C-alpha positions in Angstrom: 106.3 148.4 206.8 105.7 151.4 209.0 102.8 153.8 209.0 101.9 157.3 209.9 98.8 158.7 211.6 97.5 161.9 210.0 94.7 164.2 210.9 92.0 164.9 208.3 91.4 168.5 209.2 93.7 171.5 209.4 93.5 172.1 213.1 95.7 172.3 216.2 94.8 169.8 218.9 94.0 170.9 222.4 96.9 169.4 224.4 95.3 169.0 227.8 92.2 167.3 226.6 94.0 164.9 224.2 97.3 164.1 225.9 96.0 162.4 229.1 93.6 159.9 227.6 96.3 158.9 225.0 99.0 158.6 227.7 96.8 156.3 229.8 95.8 154.1 226.8 99.3 153.8 225.3 101.2 153.4 228.6 103.4 156.5 227.8 104.3 159.3 230.2 102.1 162.4 230.0 105.1 164.6 229.1 106.0 162.4 226.1 102.4 162.4 224.8 102.0 166.2 225.4 105.1 166.7 223.2 103.6 164.5 220.4 100.2 166.3 220.5 101.7 169.7 220.6 103.7 169.1 217.4 100.8 167.3 215.7 100.1 169.8 213.0 98.6 167.6 210.3 101.0 164.6 210.8 100.2 163.3 214.3 103.0 160.7 214.4 105.3 158.9 212.0 107.3 155.7 211.6 105.0 153.5 213.7 104.3 149.9 213.5 101.0 149.3 211.7 99.2 147.9 214.7 100.2 150.8 216.9 99.3 153.3 214.3 95.8 151.8 214.0 95.5 151.9 217.8 96.3 155.6 218.0 94.0 156.4 215.1 91.2 154.6 216.9 91.8 156.4 220.1 91.7 159.8 218.3 88.5 158.8 216.5 86.9 158.0 219.9 87.8 161.5 221.0 86.1 163.0 218.0 89.3 163.7 216.1 89.2 162.6 212.5 92.3 160.7 211.5 93.7 158.1 209.1 96.6 155.6 208.9 98.7 156.0 205.7 101.8 154.1 204.7 105.0 156.0 205.7 106.2 155.8 202.1 103.4 158.1 201.1 104.9 160.8 203.4 108.4 160.6 202.0 110.5 163.7 202.8 110.4 166.3 200.0 113.6 167.1 198.1 116.2 169.2 199.7 115.4 172.9 199.2 117.5 175.4 197.4 117.8 178.7 199.2 116.9 181.9 197.3 118.7 184.9 198.6 117.2 187.5 196.2 115.5 187.9 193.0 113.4 189.9 190.5 109.7 189.3 189.7 109.4 189.6 186.0 106.4 188.8 183.7 107.8 185.5 182.5 109.4 184.1 185.6 110.9 184.7 189.0 114.6 185.3 188.4 116.0 183.8 191.6 119.5 184.4 193.0 120.7 181.2 194.6 124.3 182.3 194.9 126.3 185.5 195.0 128.6 184.1 192.4 126.0 182.9 189.8 123.6 184.5 187.5 120.0 184.3 188.5 118.0 181.2 187.7 114.7 181.9 186.0 111.9 179.9 187.4 108.9 180.1 185.0 105.7 180.9 186.8 104.0 177.9 185.1 106.5 175.6 186.8 105.6 176.7 190.3 102.7 174.5 191.5 102.6 175.2 195.3 103.4 178.1 197.6 103.7 177.9 201.4 104.2 180.8 203.8 105.0 180.2 207.5 105.8 182.5 210.4 108.0 180.6 212.9 108.8 181.6 216.5 112.3 182.3 217.7 113.8 180.1 220.5 113.0 183.0 222.9 109.4 183.0 221.9 109.2 179.2 222.0 110.8 179.1 225.5 107.9 181.1 226.9 105.2 179.1 225.0 106.5 175.9 226.6 106.8 177.3 230.1 104.6 176.1 233.0 103.1 179.5 233.4 101.9 179.6 229.8 100.4 176.1 230.0 98.3 177.1 233.0 96.6 179.8 231.1 93.1 179.1 229.6 93.1 178.7 225.8 92.7 182.1 224.3 90.0 180.7 221.9 87.8 179.7 224.8 87.5 183.3 226.1 84.3 184.9 225.0 85.2 188.5 225.8 87.0 189.8 222.7 88.6 192.7 224.6 89.9 190.3 227.2 91.4 188.1 224.4 93.2 191.1 222.9 94.5 192.2 226.3 95.8 188.8 227.1 97.6 188.5 223.8 99.3 191.8 224.3 100.5 190.9 227.8 101.7 187.5 226.5 103.6 189.3 223.7 105.2 191.7 226.1 106.5 188.8 228.2 107.2 186.2 225.5 109.0 188.5 223.1 111.5 190.3 225.4 115.0 189.6 224.3 117.1 189.2 227.5 116.4 188.0 231.0 117.6 191.3 232.3 114.6 192.9 230.9 112.2 190.9 233.1 111.9 193.6 235.7 111.2 196.2 233.0 108.6 194.0 231.4 106.8 193.5 234.7 106.8 197.2 235.5 105.5 198.0 232.0 102.7 195.4 232.4 101.7 197.1 235.7 101.7 200.7 234.4 100.8 200.1 230.7 99.1 196.7 230.3 98.0 197.4 226.7 100.6 197.8 223.9 99.9 199.8 220.8 99.4 197.8 217.7 102.6 199.0 216.1 104.6 198.1 219.3 103.0 194.6 219.3 103.7 194.2 215.5 107.4 195.3 216.1 107.8 192.7 218.9 106.4 189.9 216.6 108.6 191.1 213.8 111.7 190.9 216.0 111.0 187.5 217.5 109.7 185.6 214.5 111.1 184.2 211.2 109.3 184.3 208.0 109.6 181.5 205.3 108.3 181.3 201.8 108.6 178.0 199.9 107.9 177.5 196.2 107.4 173.9 195.0 107.5 172.3 191.5 105.7 169.0 191.2 107.2 167.9 187.9 110.0 167.3 188.5 109.7 167.5 192.3 111.8 170.4 193.5 111.5 173.3 196.0 113.0 176.6 196.8 113.0 178.5 200.2 113.3 182.2 201.1 114.0 183.4 204.6 112.8 186.8 205.6 115.9 188.0 207.4 118.3 186.6 204.7 116.5 187.7 201.6 117.8 190.7 199.7 114.8 192.9 198.7 116.6 195.1 196.2 114.7 193.4 193.4 111.5 195.0 194.7 112.9 198.4 193.4 110.6 201.3 194.3 108.2 198.9 196.0 110.7 198.1 198.8 109.8 199.3 202.3 111.8 200.0 205.5 111.5 196.8 207.4 112.0 193.2 206.5 108.4 192.3 207.5 107.0 194.9 205.2 109.2 193.7 202.4 108.4 190.1 203.2 104.6 190.8 202.8 105.2 192.8 199.6 107.2 189.9 198.2 104.6 187.3 199.2 101.8 189.4 197.6 103.6 189.9 194.4 104.5 186.2 194.1 100.9 185.2 194.7 99.8 187.7 192.0 101.8 185.6 189.5 100.6 182.2 190.8 96.8 182.1 190.5 97.1 178.4 189.6 99.3 177.4 192.5 98.1 175.4 195.6 98.1 177.4 198.8 97.7 176.3 202.4 95.1 177.9 204.6 97.9 179.5 206.7 99.3 181.0 203.5 95.9 182.4 202.5 95.5 183.8 206.0 98.9 185.5 205.8 98.1 187.0 202.4 94.8 188.3 203.7 96.6 190.2 206.5 96.1 187.9 209.5 97.7 188.8 212.8 100.9 186.9 213.3 99.9 185.4 216.6 97.0 183.6 214.9 99.2 181.7 212.4 102.6 181.3 214.1 104.4 177.9 214.2 106.5 176.9 217.2 109.5 175.9 215.0 110.5 175.0 211.5 109.9 171.3 212.2 106.2 172.0 212.8 106.0 174.0 209.6 107.7 171.2 207.7 105.2 168.6 209.0 102.3 170.9 208.2 103.6 171.5 204.6 104.2 167.8 203.9 100.8 166.9 205.3 99.0 169.5 203.2 100.7 168.4 200.0 99.8 164.8 200.8 96.2 165.6 201.6 95.6 167.9 198.7 97.7 166.3 195.9 98.6 162.8 197.1 101.8 160.9 197.4 102.8 161.7 193.8 101.6 165.2 193.2 101.0 166.4 189.7 100.3 170.0 188.5 96.6 170.8 188.8 95.5 167.4 190.0 93.8 167.2 193.4 92.9 164.2 195.5 89.2 163.1 195.3 87.0 164.9 197.7 89.4 167.8 198.3 87.4 171.0 198.8 87.1 174.1 200.9 87.4 172.2 204.1 91.1 171.7 203.4 91.9 174.4 200.8 89.9 177.2 202.4 88.0 179.8 200.6 89.5 181.8 197.7 92.1 184.2 199.1 91.5 187.9 199.1 94.9 189.5 199.5 95.3 192.9 201.2 95.8 195.6 198.7 98.5 197.4 200.6 101.2 196.6 203.1 100.7 198.6 206.3 103.8 200.4 207.5 105.2 199.2 210.8 107.1 202.3 211.5 
């Protein structure tokens, strides 16, 4: 039987401070451990022999990182998702289009038990995040000066989100002459170099549906439709949430609905988002989730406070 090591809190680990002690204790290369730690969003590592899993969990605990060992079978992969390419939000159900050739499938609101929203970096964005230059920077959260934090984020966005290598010279010149980007410019860069994902889950029977920001047709929003896909994505997410007061939401989902800046909630790739989603469902609802049933002891530390969605979607144009 194999096991998995999971974190007890919804946090990202600090790679430099965690990777080296683990590498030395486990006899692994520093680069291999750094990769594990960097992707450890909720699920630290999977498919381990029981003894090795307990060793890793013990090492994490010594570093002050709360963790647990769970049977791998409890973290079984969720069912394959069905893609939703469009739909209408009606009082009784979400009428989802899963094919251009079929009529919409009504998904009653009462049958949707969990909603996850994730913002995922493009390969161009991820390439910069994993560069040696980025790793040498101090963690943004450790900077006390809020203005310095904002300035650094803008400069990182200017470099990380450029589309072609040929633009490198322009980006450097721009950083020299205009180090601060306007908010709308920064939002546009994030919009261009990220992917948005909404997942809806049903626990009985276990099923899930996925919507991708760039592939979803927003005609069903009618007069509420906006100009950009990001504006429409936010509008769609807010309207779905309005019909799902009973559904479980991750903290990241709540942050997005409340208007969080994208750089604060971004995932490196879809694999990281998938691990985070699986971990959250396991921690909140257990290995066999049921509608409205939470695991013992689950509270605000995991679920976060009640969400206060933004009333309006700010225009990015």
